[in-house]
C-alpha positions in Angstrom: 136.9 -48.2 156.7 134.3 -50.4 157.9 134.3 -48.6 161.1 133.4 -45.6 158.4 130.3 -47.5 156.7 128.8 -48.9 159.9 128.4 -45.1 161.2 128.0 -42.9 158.1 124.6 -46.1 157.1 124.0 -45.8 161.2 124.1 -41.5 161.1 122.3 -41.4 157.8 119.2 -44.0 159.1 118.9 -42.0 161.9 118.8 -39.0 159.8 116.0 -39.8 157.8 114.4 -41.4 160.8 114.1 -38.1 162.4 113.0 -36.6 159.1 109.9 -38.8 159.0 109.5 -38.9 162.5 109.3 -34.8 160.9 107.1 -35.6 158.8 104.6 -37.4 160.8 104.5 -34.6 164.3 103.9 -31.8 161.2 100.6 -34.3 159.9 99.3 -34.5 163.2 99.7 -31.1 164.4 97.3 -30.2 161.0 94.9 -32.9 162.1 95.1 -31.7 165.9 94.1 -28.2 164.1 91.2 -29.1 161.5 89.2 -31.2 164.3 89.4 -28.3 166.8 88.2 -26.2 164.4 85.3 -27.9 164.1 82.4 -26.9 166.7 81.2 -28.9 169.6 79.3 -32.1 168.7 77.0 -34.4 171.1 77.9 -38.2 170.7 74.9 -39.2 169.8 75.6 -36.6 166.7 78.6 -39.0 165.7 80.5 -41.7 164.3 82.4 -44.2 165.5 85.2 -43.3 163.0 84.9 -39.6 164.0 85.2 -40.0 167.9 89.1 -39.6 168.0 91.9 -37.6 169.7 91.1 -34.4 169.6 87.7 -33.6 168.4 85.5 -31.9 170.3 82.2 -33.3 172.1 79.7 -32.6 174.6 78.4 -34.2 176.4 75.4 -34.9 179.9 74.8 -37.5 182.6 74.7 -38.1 185.9 78.3 -38.5 187.6 79.9 -41.0 189.9 80.9 -39.4 193.4 81.9 -42.4 195.0 84.2 -44.3 192.4 86.9 -41.8 191.5 90.2 -42.9 189.7 93.7 -41.0 190.8 96.2 -41.6 187.8 99.1 -41.8 189.0 102.5 -39.8 188.7 101.5 -36.9 187.1 103.7 -33.7 187.2 102.5 -30.2 186.7 104.8 -27.7 187.0 107.0 -29.0 189.1 104.2 -30.8 191.6 103.8 -34.2 192.1 99.7 -35.2 192.0 97.6 -37.3 190.3 94.7 -37.1 187.0 90.9 -37.4 188.5 88.9 -39.1 187.2 85.5 -39.4 186.9 83.1 -42.5 185.5 80.2 -40.8 184.0 76.6 -42.6 183.1 74.8 -40.7 179.9 71.9 -40.5 179.0 72.3 -43.6 176.4 73.3 -45.4 179.4 76.7 -46.0 178.2 79.6 -44.6 180.9 82.3 -43.0 180.2 85.3 -41.6 181.6 85.9 -37.8 182.6 89.6 -36.6 183.3 89.3 -33.2 185.6 92.6 -32.7 185.0 95.6 -32.3 188.3 95.4 -32.7 191.9 98.3 -32.1 194.2 99.3 -35.8 196.1 98.1 -35.6 199.5 102.2 -35.4 202.1 101.0 -40.0 201.8 99.3 -42.3 199.7 97.4 -42.8 203.0 96.1 -39.0 202.9 94.7 -38.9 199.8 93.8 -35.1 198.4 89.7 -33.9 198.5 88.8 -33.8 195.0 86.6 -30.9 194.5 83.0 -31.4 194.1 81.1 -32.2 190.7 77.0 -30.8 189.9 75.0 -33.9 189.4 74.1 -34.1 186.9 76.5 -32.4 184.5 76.9 -31.5 181.2 80.5 -31.3 180.4 82.5 -29.8 177.2 85.7 -31.5 177.0 88.2 -33.9 173.6 88.2 -37.1 173.0 91.7 -38.2 174.6 92.5 -42.6 173.2 95.8 -42.7 174.9 98.7 -44.5 172.8 100.3 -45.6 176.1 97.4 -47.5 178.3 100.1 -49.1 180.7 97.2 -52.3 180.8 100.2 -54.6 182.1 101.1 -52.7 185.1 99.8 -53.9 189.1 96.8 -52.4 190.2 97.8 -52.3 193.5 95.6 -50.3 195.8 92.3 -50.4 196.9 89.7 -48.6 198.3 87.8 -45.4 196.7 89.0 -42.3 195.6 91.8 -45.7 193.9 95.2 -44.7 192.9 95.2 -46.3 189.4 97.9 -46.7 187.3 96.6 -46.8 184.1 93.5 -45.4 182.9 92.4 -47.5 180.3 88.9 -47.5 180.1 89.2 -51.5 179.9 91.2 -51.9 182.8 89.5 -49.6 184.3 86.1 -50.5 183.9 87.0 -54.1 185.5 86.9 -52.1 188.9 83.9 -50.4 187.9 82.4 -53.3 187.1 80.5 -51.9 184.2 81.4 -51.1 180.5 83.2 -47.7 179.8 83.4 -46.1 176.2 86.7 -46.9 174.8 88.0 -43.2 174.9 88.3 -40.6 178.1 86.7 -37.3 177.9 89.3 -34.7 178.6 87.3 -31.6 180.1 88.0 -28.3 178.7 89.8 -25.7 180.4 86.8 -23.1 180.5 84.7 -25.5 182.3 84.3 -24.8 185.2 84.9 -28.5 186.3 88.3 -28.6 184.9 91.2 -29.0 187.0 95.1 -27.6 186.1 97.0 -29.8 183.2 99.5 -30.2 181.2 98.6 -31.8 178.3 100.1 -31.2 174.7 99.7 -33.4 171.9 103.0 -34.0 171.5 105.7 -34.2 173.7 108.5 -33.0 170.9 108.2 -31.0 168.0 108.6 -31.3 164.4 111.4 -28.6 164.5 112.4 -30.6 167.5 113.0 -33.9 165.5 114.3 -31.6 162.1 117.3 -30.1 164.4 117.5 -34.2 165.2 117.8 -34.9 161.6 120.6 -32.3 160.1 122.4 -32.7 163.5 122.6 -37.2 163.0 123.5 -35.6 158.9 126.1 -33.5 159.9 127.7 -36.3 161.9 127.3 -38.6 159.4 129.3 -35.7 156.6 131.8 -35.1 159.8 132.8 -38.6 159.7 133.0 -39.1 156.6 135.3 -35.9 155.9 137.7 -37.5 158.4 137.7 -40.3 156.4 138.3 -39.0 153.2 141.1 -36.9 154.7 142.9 -40.4 156.9 142.8 -41.4 153.2 144.4 -38.4 151.9 147.3 -38.1 154.6 148.4 -42.4 154.1 148.6 -41.7 150.5 151.2 -38.3 150.6 152.8 -40.4 153.2 153.0 -43.2 150.7 154.4 -41.0 148.0 157.0 -39.9 150.1 
């Protein structure tokens, strides 16, 4: 009985947790769709509260070709490589990181890939991205430029640049001529997948409860006989 109560309660809890995750993901996707439907705007036209993940913006500034970051451990279509991040100095004097997308790794860490050239100055259309997984506590093992880094957290990378960066990243639009291949998704797991897992947890709770009831019925029948 104790086993049944504990695990039925656990399965029901996990089922409702997956239902909650499904609702959260659905709201996130709905918000994303609303943001994507808005016309692209300049940074100066937006308040700080309007600059959030998914908002399409246009920036213009001077690109930094010397200090290039290569975000490590990126896999696209089975190929291992990096995401390329350039600092760009905006007309306002602020600096921002632009993520162009994926570039395959070289044969070794000593043989870094050639980064395709960017125009200077640069007009860029992209989407605001605020990383939920900054990995800011990971060690910075490499030196030199381009520099391999384990994080795209602007706070961490600004220390390497010796200059402040805006607290978000611009992911270049796929149609931008300077963009590179990418695999950027709003959420790794869809609401439907979470719902499917919830059904599985509830089904396991139902089966376990059914087995328990069958066991009680069998024991009572044996006692009567």
